[in-house]
PAZAPA-4460 file (N, C-alpha, C; in steps of 0.05 Angstrom, whole numbers, plus 32768, in hexadecimal, padded with zeros to 4 digits):
% residues 279
    n_x    n_y    n_z   ca_x   ca_y   ca_z    c_x    c_y    c_z   seq   type   mol
   837B   811C   7BE4   8391   810C   7BDC   83A4   8121   7BD0     1      M     A
   83C6   811A   7BD3   83D8   8124   7BCD   83D9   810E   7BAB     2      K     A
   83DC   811F   7B9C   83EF   8111   7B86   840F   811C   7B84     3      D     A
   840D   80F4   7B82   842C   8101   7B8C   8442   80EF   7B6D     4      I     A
   8430   80F3   7B59   843F   80EA   7B35   843B   80D4   7B36     5      G     A
   843C   80C5   7B1B   843B   80B0   7B16   8420   809E   7B20     6      S     A
   840E   80A7   7B22   83FB   8098   7B25   83F9   8091   7B3F     7      G     A
   8409   809D   7B51   8406   80A0   7B7B   83F6   80AE   7B89     8      L     A
   83E4   80AC   7B9C   83D1   80BF   7B98   83CD   80B5   7BC2     9      F     A
   83DC   80C8   7BD8   83DE   80C5   7BEA   83CE   80D4   7BF9    10      I     A
   83BF   80C2   7C11   83AD   80DA   7C20   83C5   80E5   7C37    11      R     A
   83C5   80F8   7C43   83DF   80F5   7C56   83C9   8104   7C72    12      E     A
   83CF   80F8   7C7E   83B8   80F2   7C99   83CB   8103   7CB1    13      A     A
   83B5   8108   7CC1   83B5   8119   7CD7   83BF   810D   7CF0    14      P     A
   83D4   8118   7CF8   83DF   810C   7D17   83D4   8106   7D2D    15      H     A
   83BB   80F7   7D2C   839E   80F7   7D40   8398   80DD   7D4E    16      E     A
   8382   80D8   7D56   837B   80B9   7D61   8361   80C1   7D55    17      E     A
   8350   80AD   7D54   8338   809F   7D44   8323   80B5   7D4B    18      A     A
   8318   80C1   7D3B   82FE   80D7   7D4E   82E7   80CF   7D3A    19      T     A
   82CC   80DD   7D42   82B7   80DA   7D2D   82C5   80F0   7D16    20      R     A
   82CE   810C   7D19   82DB   8116   7D0E   82EA   8113   7CF7    21      A     A
   82F2   80F9   7CF3   830E   80F7   7CE0   8301   80D4   7CD8    22      N     A
   82ED   80D2   7CE4   82E6   80B9   7CD9   82FB   809A   7CD5    23      N     A
   830F   80A2   7CEB   831B   808B   7CF5   833A   808F   7CDB    24      G     A
   8336   80A5   7CC4   8356   80A5   7CB4   8364   80B4   7CC3    25      G     A
   837B   80AB   7CD4   838E   80BA   7CD8   83A8   80A8   7CDB    26      I     A
   83A4   8092   7CBB   83BE   808F   7CB9   83C3   8090   7C96    27      A     A
   83DF   808F   7C88   83D8   8094   7C63   83D3   807F   7C60    28      N     A
   83BD   808B   7C48   83AB   8072   7C35   83B2   807A   7C21    29      T     A
   83B3   806E   7C06   83B3   807C   7BE8   83B2   8060   7BD5    30      G     A
   83BA   8062   7BBA   83B1   804F   7BA6   83C1   8054   7B95    31      F     A
   83C5   803D   7B82   83E1   8045   7B69   83CC   803D   7B57    32      I     A
   83CC   804D   7B46   83B1   8043   7B24   83D1   8042   7B13    33      I     A
   83D0   8021   7B0A   83DF   8014   7AF9   83CD   801B   7AD3    34      G     A
   83DB   800D   7AC1   83D3   8010   7AAA   83BC   8001   7AAF    35      R     A
   83B4   7FE9   7ABE   83A0   7FD6   7AB8   8388   7FDD   7AD3    36      D     A
   838D   7FE4   7AEE   8380   7FDE   7B02   838B   7FED   7B17    37      S     A
   8380   7FE6   7B2B   838D   7FFC   7B42   838D   7FED   7B5C    38      V     A
   83A0   7FF3   7B70   83A7   7FDD   7B87   83A6   7FFA   7B9E    39      L     A
   839B   7FFB   7BB4   8394   800C   7BC1   83A4   8003   7BDB    40      V     A
   83B4   801A   7BE6   83CF   801B   7BFF   83BF   801F   7C19    41      I     A
   83BA   800A   7C29   83AA   8004   7C3C   838F   801B   7C36    42      D     A
   8376   8008   7C43   835B   8016   7C32   834A   8026   7C47    43      P     A
   835A   802F   7C5F   834F   803E   7C71   8341   8034   7C8D    44      G     A
   8341   804B   7CA4   833B   8048   7CBD   8322   8040   7CBE    45      G     A
   8302   803F   7CAA   82EE   803B   7CB4   82E5   8039   7C9C    46      S     A
   82CB   8029   7C9C   82BE   8028   7C84   82B4   8048   7C73    47      L     A
   82B1   805A   7C89   82B0   8075   7C7C   82CD   8082   7C6A    48      A     A
   82D8   8077   7C7C   82F0   807B   7C72   82FB   806E   7C51    49      D     A
   82FC   8057   7C54   8301   8044   7C36   82E6   8058   7C23    50      G     A
   82D2   8060   7C2E   82BE   8066   7C19   82C9   8080   7C0C    51      Q     A
   82D6   808D   7C1C   82D8   80A8   7C15   8300   80A5   7BFE    52      W     A
   8307   8092   7C09   831E   8086   7BF6   8314   807F   7BE0    53      L     A
   8304   8071   7BD8   82F4   806A   7BC3   82E6   8082   7BB7    54      R     A
   82DE   8089   7BB8   82D4   80A0   7BB2   82EF   80B2   7BA7    55      S     A
   8306   80B8   7BB2   8314   80C2   7BA3   8325   80B0   7B8E    56      Q     A
   832A   80A1   7B8D   8327   808C   7B76   8321   808D   7B62    57      I     A
   8302   808C   7B66   82F4   8091   7B4B   82ED   80AD   7B3F    58      R     A
   82FC   80BE   7B53   82F6   80DB   7B49   8313   80DD   7B2D    59      K     A
   8329   80C5   7B35   8337   80C9   7B1F   8343   80AF   7B08    60      R     A
   8333   8096   7B12   8332   8089   7AF7   8313   807B   7B02    61      T     A
   830F   8062   7AEE   82FA   804F   7AF2   830B   8035   7AEC    62      N     A
   831E   8033   7AEF   832F   8017   7AEA   8325   8008   7B02    63      K     A
   8323   7FF8   7AFB   831A   7FD6   7B1E   8333   7FDD   7B25    64      P     A
   832C   7FDE   7B49   8337   7FD7   7B5C   8346   7FC7   7B67    65      I     A
   8353   7FB4   7B5B   8357   7F92   7B5E   8368   7F87   7B73    66      R     A
   8376   7FA1   7B82   8385   7F94   7B9C   8384   7FA9   7BAD    67      H     A
   8381   7F9C   7BC9   8381   7FB4   7BDB   838C   7FAA   7BEF    68      V     A
   83A8   7FBD   7BFA   83BD   7FA8   7C0B   83AC   7FB4   7C2E    69      V     A
   83B4   7F9F   7C3D   83AC   7FA0   7C5D   83C8   7F9E   7C67    70      L     A
   83DB   7FB7   7C67   83F4   7FBA   7C78   83F8   7FAA   7C92    71      S     A
   83E7   7FA9   7C9F   83EB   7FAA   7CBB   83CE   7F9F   7CCD    72      H     A
   83C5   7F98   7CE2   83B1   7F90   7CED   839F   7FB1   7CF6    73      V     A
   83B7   7FC4   7CFF   83A7   7FDD   7D10   838B   7FEC   7CF1    74      H     A
   8375   7FF3   7D0A   835D   7FF6   7CFE   836B   800E   7CEC    75      P     A
   8378   801D   7CED   837E   803B   7CE4   8384   8034   7CC6    76      D     A
   8396   8018   7CC3   839A   8013   7CA9   8384   7FFB   7C94    77      H     A
   836D   7FEE   7CA9   8368   7FDE   7C99   8340   7FDB   7CA0    78      C     A
   833F   7FF0   7CAB   831C   7FE9   7CAB   830E   7FF2   7C90    79      F     A
   8326   8004   7C85   830D   8007   7C73   8308   7FF9   7C60    80      G     A
   8310   7FDC   7C5D   8310   7FCE   7C45   82F3   7FC4   7C46    81      A     A
   82EA   7FCA   7C4D   82C9   7FC2   7C4C   82BA   7FD6   7C36    82      S     A
   82C1   7FE7   7C32   82BB   8002   7C20   82C6   7FEE   7C09    83      A     A
   82DB   7FDA   7BFE   82E7   7FD8   7BE9   82D9   7FBA   7BE7    84      F     A
   82CB   7FB5   7BF8   82B9   7F93   7BEA   82A9   7F96   7BD4    85      A     A
   829B   7F9D   7BC9   8286   7F9F   7BAF   829C   7F9B   7B9B    86      E     A
   82B5   7FAC   7BA1   82CD   7FA9   7B86   82D7   7F91   7B80    87      E     A
   82D7   7F79   7B9A   82E0   7F65   7B97   82F8   7F5C   7B91    88      Q     A
   830D   7F6E   7B98   8327   7F73   7B95   8334   7F59   7BAC    89      P     A
   834D   7F52   7B9F   8360   7F40   7BB0   8360   7F54   7BCB    90      E     A
   835F   7F4E   7BE9   8369   7F56   7BF8   8381   7F4B   7C07    91      F     A
   8395   7F5E   7C00   83AE   7F47   7C05   83B7   7F55   7C22    92      I     A
   83C5   7F3F   7C3D   83D0   7F44   7C4D   83D9   7F32   7C54    93      G     A
   83EE   7F36   7C6A   8400   7F25   7C76   83FB   7F0D   7C81    94      H     A
   840B   7EEF   7C79   83FC   7EDF   7C78   83F7   7ED6   7C9E    95      H     A
   8401   7EF1   7CB9   83FC   7EEB   7CCB   83E8   7EFD   7CD4    96      A     A
   83D3   7F0E   7CBE   83BF   7F25   7CBC   83A2   7F18   7CC8    97      L     A
   839F   7EF8   7CC5   8383   7EED   7CC2   8387   7EE7   7CE7    98      S     A
   8398   7EDC   7CEE   839F   7ED6   7D0B   83A0   7EF4   7D20    99      R     A
   83A9   7F05   7D0F   83A7   7F1F   7D21   838B   7F2A   7D25   100      A     A
   8378   7F29   7D06   8362   7F2F   7D0A   8353   7F1A   7D18   101      L     A
   8357   7F03   7D1D   8345   7EF7   7D29   8349   7F02   7D59   102      D     A
   835F   7EFC   7D54   8366   7F04   7D71   835C   7F2B   7D7A   103      A     A
   835F   7F3E   7D61   835B   7F59   7D6B   8340   7F67   7D5D   104      R     A
   8334   7F60   7D4F   8325   7F6C   7D37   8312   7F6E   7D49   105      G     A
   82FE   7F59   7D51   82EF   7F65   7D5D   82ED   7F79   7D77   106      S     A
   82FD   7F76   7D7F   830B   7F97   7D97   830C   7FA3   7D84   107      Y     A
   831D   7FA6   7D6D   831D   7FC8   7D66   82FF   7FCF   7D58   108      Y     A
   82F4   7FC0   7D50   82DE   7FC1   7D46   82C6   7FCA   7D5D   109      H     A
   82CB   7FC2   7D70   82B5   7FC9   7D84   82C6   7FE9   7D83   110      E     A
   82D9   7FEC   7D8D   82E9   8006   7D94   82E4   8015   7D7F   111      R     A
   82DF   8014   7D62   82DA   8028   7D49   82BE   802D   7D52   112      L     A
   82B0   8014   7D52   828E   8022   7D5E   828A   8038   7D6F   113      V     A
   8296   802C   7D83   8294   803F   7D9B   8293   805E   7D95   114      E     A
   82AE   8060   7D86   82BE   8078   7D7D   82B2   8080   7D61   115      I     A
   82A6   8082   7D51   829B   8086   7D37   827C   807C   7D35   116      L     A
   8275   8074   7D3E   825D   8068   7D3F   8258   8049   7D28   117      G     A
   8243   803F   7D30   8247   8021   7D1D   8246   802A   7CFE   118      P     A
   8237   8042   7CF4   8228   803E   7CD8   8247   8048   7CCE   119      E     A
   8260   8051   7CD5   827F   805E   7CCB   828C   8042   7CCB   120      S     A
   8286   802C   7CDA   82A3   801E   7CE8   82A3   8007   7CCA   121      V     A
   8293   7FF8   7CC2   8287   7FDE   7CA9   829A   7FC8   7CBF   122      G     A
   8296   7FB6   7CAF   82A0   7F99   7CB6   82C2   7F90   7CB3   123      G     A
   82C5   7F7C   7CC0   82DB   7F7A   7CC4   82E9   7F63   7CA6   124      I     A
   82FB   7F69   7C97   82FF   7F5D   7C7D   8320   7F55   7C7E   125      V     A
   831F   7F39   7C79   8336   7F20   7C7B   8341   7F24   7C62   126      Y     A
   8357   7F20   7C5B   836A   7F1E   7C48   835A   7F08   7C35   127      P     A
   8363   7F07   7C1A   835E   7EF4   7C09   8374   7EE7   7BFE   128      T     A
   838A   7EFB   7C06   83A3   7EF0   7BF9   83B7   7EF5   7C13   129      R     A
   83C6   7EE6   7C14   83D9   7EE0   7C31   83F7   7EE4   7C28   130      E     A
   8407   7EF6   7C24   842B   7EFD   7C26   8434   7EEC   7C35   131      I     A
   8442   7ED0   7C27   845A   7ECA   7C40   846E   7ED2   7C45   132      E     A
   847C   7EE0   7C27   848E   7EE3   7C26   8492   7EFF   7C0F   133      D     A
   8496   7EF6   7C00   8495   7F14   7BE8   8484   7F07   7BD0   134      V     A
   846F   7F1B   7BCB   8467   7F12   7BB6   845C   7F36   7B9F   135      A     A
   8456   7F2D   7B8A   845C   7F48   7B77   843C   7F45   7B69   136      E     A
   842C   7F63   7B69   8416   7F61   7B63   841B   7F77   7B44   137      V     A
   8411   7F6F   7B2A   840F   7F85   7B15   83F9   7F8B   7B14   138      D     A
   83FD   7FA5   7B0D   83E4   7FC1   7B02   83EB   7FC3   7AEE   139      L     A
   83F9   7FB2   7AE0   83F7   7FB9   7AC0   8411   7FC7   7ABA   140      G     A
   8429   7FBF   7AAD   8445   7FC0   7AA7   8449   7FD7   7AC6   141      D     A
   8438   7FD0   7AD5   8449   7FD6   7AF0   8448   7FC1   7B0D   142      R     A
   8460   7FB9   7B1C   8463   7FB0   7B2E   8462   7FAF   7B46   143      I     A
   8452   7FB3   7B55   8455   7FB8   7B77   845A   7F9C   7B82   144      V     A
   8470   7F99   7B8D   8483   7F8A   7B98   847E   7F92   7BBE   145      R     A
   846B   7F76   7BCB   8461   7F73   7BE1   8477   7F5D   7BEF   146      I     A
   8476   7F6B   7C0C   8487   7F58   7C1B   8479   7F56   7C34   147      T     A
   8484   7F3D   7C41   846B   7F3B   7C57   8486   7F36   7C71   148      A     A
   848C   7F47   7C83   849C   7F4C   7C96   84A0   7F37   7CB0   149      H     A
   84B6   7F3A   7CB7   84B7   7F30   7CD3   84A8   7F41   7CEC   150      D     A
   84A5   7F3A   7D00   8494   7F4F   7D12   84A9   7F60   7D1A   151      T     A
   8499   7F72   7D23   84A6   7F88   7D16   8492   7FA4   7D2A   152      A     A
   8485   7FBC   7D1F   8475   7FC4   7D28   845A   7FB8   7D30   153      H     A
   8453   7F9F   7D24   843F   7F94   7D26   8448   7F71   7D21   154      T     A
   8438   7F5C   7D22   8447   7F3E   7D1A   8439   7F41   7CFE   155      D     A
   842C   7F4E   7CF0   8427   7F47   7CD2   8426   7F67   7CC0   156      C     A
   843B   7F71   7CBF   8447   7F84   7CB2   844E   7F83   7C97   157      D     A
   8440   7F93   7C81   8442   7F90   7C67   8452   7FA8   7C5B   158      L     A
   8461   7FA6   7C49   8468   7FBD   7C3B   8470   7FB7   7C1C   159      S     A
   8466   7FD0   7C0F   8464   7FCF   7BF6   847A   7FE0   7BE3   160      M     A
   847E   7FD7   7BCC   8490   7FE6   7BB9   848E   7FE5   7BA4   161      F     A
   8482   7FFA   7B97   8485   800B   7B7C   8494   8006   7B67   162      D     A
   84A0   7FF0   7B5B   84BA   7FE8   7B50   84BA   8003   7B32   163      T     A
   849D   8013   7B2A   849F   8028   7B15   84A6   8044   7B22   164      S     A
   849E   8043   7B34   84AF   805E   7B45   84C7   8063   7B5F   165      T     A
   84CB   8049   7B64   84DD   8046   7B6D   84D4   8046   7B8C   166      G     A
   84BE   8053   7B91   84AE   8058   7BAC   84A4   8039   7BC3   167      T     A
   84AD   804A   7BD3   84AA   802F   7BE6   8496   8039   7C03   168      L     A
   847F   8021   7C05   846A   8028   7C1A   846A   801C   7C30   169      F     A
   847D   8020   7C43   847E   800B   7C5B   846C   8008   7C6C   170      P     A
   8454   801D   7C6F   8441   8026   7C7D   844B   8026   7C9C   171      A     A
   8439   8016   7CA8   8445   801F   7CC8   8467   8016   7CCD   172      D     A
   8473   800C   7CBC   848B   8003   7CBC   84A4   801D   7CBE   173      L     A
   8497   8040   7CB2   84A0   804C   7CB3   848C   8064   7CBE   174      L     A
   8490   806D   7CD8   847F   8084   7CE5   8496   80A2   7CDA   175      F     A
   848B   80BA   7CD5   8495   80D3   7CD2   8487   80E6   7CE2   176      V     A
   8499   80F6   7CF3   848B   8105   7CFB   8479   80F5   7D15   177      D     A
   846C   80E6   7D13   845B   80DB   7D2D   8468   80CC   7D38   178      R     A
   846A   80C8   7D5C   847F   80B8   7D5E   8473   809A   7D55   179      V     A
   8484   8082   7D56   8477   806C   7D52   846D   805B   7D63   180      P     A
   845F   8047   7D59   844F   803C   7D6D   8457   8024   7D6B   181      S     A
   845D   8011   7D81   8472   7FFA   7D89   8454   7FE5   7D8F   182      L     A
   844F   7FD0   7D78   8439   7FBE   7D7F   8448   7FA1   7D80   183      D     A
   8458   7F97   7D72   846D   7F7F   7D6E   8485   7F71   7D7A   184      G     A
   8498   7F85   7D73   84B6   7F7A   7D73   84CC   7F94   7D70   185      S     A
   84D7   7F9B   7D82   84EB   7FB4   7D89   84FF   7FA5   7D75   186      L     A
   850D   7F92   7D78   8527   7F8F   7D71   8520   7F81   7D50   187      P     A
   84FF   7F7A   7D49   8500   7F72   7D37   84F3   7F89   7D1C   188      G     A
   84ED   7F9C   7D26   84ED   7FB6   7D1D   8503   7FC3   7D0F   189      W     A
   851A   7FC6   7D24   8535   7FCF   7D1A   853E   7FB8   7D08   190      L     A
   853A   7F9F   7D09   853C   7F94   7CF2   8532   7F9A   7CD2   191      N     A
   8512   7F9A   7CD3   850E   7F9C   7CBF   8510   7FB8   7CB2   192      E     A
   8517   7FD2   7CC3   851F   7FE1   7CBA   853F   7FDF   7CA7   193      A     A
   8549   7FD6   7CB1   856A   7FD1   7CA2   8553   7FBA   7C80   194      K     A
   8548   7FAD   7C84   853C   7FA5   7C6F   852B   7FAB   7C57   195      R     A
   851A   7FC9   7C65   8514   7FD3   7C5C   852B   7FEE   7C4A   196      L     A
   853C   7FF3   7C5E   8555   7FFA   7C4A   8560   7FF2   7C34   197      E     A
   855E   7FD7   7C34   8578   7FCD   7C23   8568   7FCE   7C08   198      G     A
   8548   7FD8   7C0D   8539   7FD5   7BF2   8547   7FEC   7BDC   199      I     A
   8553   8001   7BEC   855E   8011   7BDF   854C   802D   7BD3   200      G     A
   8532   802A   7BD9   851C   8046   7BD7   852D   8062   7BDE   201      A     A
   852E   806E   7BC8   852E   8091   7BD1   8510   809C   7BDE   202      A     A
   84FE   8092   7BDA   84E4   809C   7BE9   84D8   808F   7BF5   203      R     A
   84BF   8093   7C02   84AF   8081   7C12   8495   8095   7C17   204      A     A
   8481   8088   7C1B   8467   8087   7C2C   8466   807F   7C38   205      V     A
   8463   808D   7C56   8463   8082   7C73   8452   807C   7C77   206      P     A
   8449   8072   7C96   842D   8066   7C96   8421   807E   7CA3   207      G     A
   842E   8090   7CAF   8423   80A3   7CBC   843A   80BB   7CB9   208      H     A
   8438   80DB   7CAA   8449   80EA   7CAD   843A   80FB   7C89   209      G     A
   8454   8109   7C87   844A   8112   7C6E   8445   80FC   7C4E   210      P     A
   843C   80FD   7C3C   8430   80EE   7C20   8452   80DB   7C1E   211      A     A
   8463   80F8   7C17   847B   80E9   7C15   8499   80FA   7C1C   212      I     A
   84A5   80E6   7C20   84C5   80EC   7C35   84D6   80E1   7C2B   213      V     A
   84EC   80E6   7C28   850E   80DC   7C23   8508   80C6   7C35   214      D     A
   850D   80AA   7C23   850D   809A   7C3B   852B   8099   7C50   215      F     A
   8540   809D   7C44   8555   8096   7C60   8554   80AA   7C70   216      G     A
   854F   80C7   7C6A   854D   80CF   7C88   8538   80C8   7CA2   217      P     A
   8520   80CB   7C8E   8505   80BD   7C9B   850D   80AA   7CAC   218      A     A
   8517   8097   7C9E   851E   8081   7CAF   852F   8076   7CC2   219      M     A
   8544   8088   7CB8   8557   8092   7CD6   854F   809A   7CE8   220      A     A
   8540   80AE   7CEA   852F   80BF   7D09   851C   80A8   7D14   221      K     A
   8512   8096   7D00   8502   8081   7D11   8519   806B   7D22   222      Q     A
   8530   8069   7D0E   8540   8056   7D1D   8556   805D   7D33   223      V     A
   854A   8076   7D37   8565   8081   7D51   854A   8084   7D63   224      R     A
   8531   808D   7D60   851A   8080   7D73   851B   8074   7D7F   225      Y     A
   8518   8057   7D6F   8513   8039   7D73   8534   8030   7D80   226      L     A
   8540   803A   7D79   8562   8036   7D85   8560   8033   7D9E   227      T     A
   855D   8052   7DAF   8557   805A   7DC4   854A   8055   7DDA   228      V     A
   8531   8048   7DD4   8520   8037   7DD6   852A   801C   7DE8   229      L     A
   8532   8013   7DCA   8541   7FFD   7DD7   8553   7FF6   7DEB   230      R     A
   8560   800D   7DE5   857E   800E   7DF7   8573   801E   7E0E   231      D     A
   8563   8026   7E13   855C   8033   7E2F   8550   8025   7E44   232      E     A
   853F   8012   7E31   852B   8004   7E3A   853F   7FEA   7E4E   233      T     A
   8554   7FD6   7E3C   8562   7FCE   7E45   8571   7FD9   7E55   234      R     A
   8580   7FE3   7E5C   8592   7FFF   7E79   8575   7FF6   7E8E   235      K     A
   8560   8000   7E8E   854D   8009   7E99   8541   7FE4   7EB2   236      A     A
   8546   7FD5   7E97   8540   7FB4   7EA0   8559   7FAA   7EAD   237      I     A
   856E   7FB3   7EA1   858E   7FAD   7EB4   858F   7FBA   7ED5   238      A     A
   8583   7FCC   7ECA   8583   7FDA   7EE9   8570   7FDF   7F02   239      E     A
   8561   7FC9   7EF8   8549   7FC1   7F09   852F   7FD1   7F0B   240      G     A
   852D   7FEB   7EF2   851C   7FF2   7EF3   84FF   7FF4   7EE7   241      V     A
   84E3   7FF2   7F02   84CD   7FDD   7EF3   84CA   7FE9   7EDE   242      G     A
   84B9   7FE8   7ED3   84A3   7FE4   7EB2   8495   7FFD   7EB8   243      I     A
   848B   800F   7EC7   8476   801D   7ECF   8488   8034   7ED1   244      D     A
   849E   8038   7EE5   84B1   804B   7EDD   84C1   804D   7ECB   245      K     A
   84C4   8040   7EB4   84D6   803E   7E9C   84C5   8044   7E82   246      A     A
   84AC   8048   7E8A   8494   804D   7E7C   8498   806A   7E7A   247      G     A
   84A7   8076   7E93   84A0   8093   7E8E   84BA   80A5   7E92   248      R     A
   84CF   8091   7E99   84EE   8098   7E88   84FA   808C   7E6B   249      V     A
   84F2   8080   7E68   8504   8076   7E52   84F3   8083   7E36   250      V     A
   8511   8088   7E22   850D   8094   7E0C   8500   80B3   7E18   251      A     A
   84FB   80BF   7E2C   84ED   80D5   7E28   84F6   80EC   7E23   252      A     A
   850E   80E4   7E1B   8522   8100   7E0D   852A   8104   7DFA   253      G     A
   850F   80E8   7DE7   850D   80EF   7DC8   84F7   80FF   7DBC   254      E     A
   84E6   8108   7DCF   84CB   810E   7DD1   84CF   812A   7DB7   255      A     A
   84DF   8139   7DB2   84E6   8150   7D9F   84E4   8141   7D85   256      E     A
   84CB   814F   7D70   84CB   814A   7D5C   84B5   8137   7D4E   257      G     A
   84AB   8125   7D6C   8497   8112   7D64   847E   8119   7D71   258      W     A
   8467   8119   7D59   8449   811D   7D5F   843F   80FD   7D7B   259      A     A
   842E   8111   7D93   841C   80F6   7D9A   843D   80E4   7DB0   260      L     A
   844F   80ED   7DB3   846A   80E4   7DC2   845B   80DE   7DD7   261      F     A
   844C   80EE   7DED   8445   80E5   7E02   842C   80CE   7E07   262      D     A
   841C   80D7   7DF0   840B   80B7   7DF0   8413   809E   7DE8   263      D     A
   842D   80A8   7DD9   8435   8083   7DD2   844D   8077   7DD7   264      Y     A
   845E   808F   7DEB   847C   8079   7DF6   8479   806E   7E09   265      N     A
   8467   807B   7E1E   846F   8068   7E2E   8462   8047   7E2A   266      G     A
   844B   8046   7E14   8447   802D   7E04   845C   801E   7DFD   267      R     A
   8466   802C   7DEB   847F   801B   7DDF   8491   8016   7DFA   268      N     A
   8498   8026   7E09   84AA   8015   7E1A   849B   7FFC   7E2C   269      V     A
   8489   7FF9   7E2F   8480   7FEC   7E3B   847A   7FD6   7E31   270      I     A
   8478   7FCB   7E0D   847C   7FC3   7E03   8494   7FB3   7DF6   271      Q     A
   84AA   7FC2   7DF9   84C3   7FC4   7DF5   84CB   7FAD   7E11   272      A     A
   84C4   7FBC   7E25   84CD   7FAB   7E45   84C3   7F95   7E3F   273      Y     A
   84A6   7F96   7E44   849E   7F6F   7E42   84B2   7F5F   7E2D   274      K     A
   84BB   7F68   7E14   84CC   7F57   7E08   84E9   7F51   7E13   275      E     A
   84F2   7F6A   7E12   8516   7F6F   7E18   851A   7F63   7E3A   276      L     A
   8500   7F64   7E48   8511   7F4B   7E57   8511   7F32   7E5E   277      E     A
   850A   7F2F   7E48   8513   7F0C   7E46   8524   7F0D   7E31   278      W     A
   8531   7F16   7E2F   8548   7F19   7E1B   8563   7EFF   7E2B   279      E     A
***
């Protein structure tokens, strides 16, 4: 864990895919310690990863863990939730998260069992509190504002803003150093990026990347990639380039500075193509 000050602790995850060696701990996770209680910022990628995170909290405080935020449906961010069940916290999710877990949860669980082994995975945990728009959580003289976003990275993205320190937690609405992964709406993601910029946060904890970054430059780099992805996909569609070829050539010039680019850019192009061809 990295102590970034004022009761904020972040696990800076490696740019890897889930393996037995990392227990699915491939996303940034962490927690906020308030006067009265603790809020978990994504519980990790598996039961084992969540248990590790919980142990890190208990090394630093005995305050109750009253809130666990599930920022979206992807397993690296939410499959550690079962490690916190006995704490009986509010599991906070987007109003569309339960539907997304219904659609994908079993598949994700099966894949994780294949990769990590059944003893490490844990069960699927659904939100007990769903956010429709914006809500606030009080940790004791410390307000965390939670926002439900329109379809962007996924169709169930939450972001958090710690009003005490001015720190934004955009989860996977912001990738740093690891190439963004599109699983929702490309125009929607660009719109939600503008919404996040409107918060005026100076610093942020991305879903992947360094534990803490200057928000403006980090988001600007991501917006550049997403904009090129959009514009070159539209151009390919207009010129009659097929989806398979587009997946090989669109945004190919943007590889520099992005880990796992070859693994994800082609998928991003296919997702964008399927959406944008119907504009």
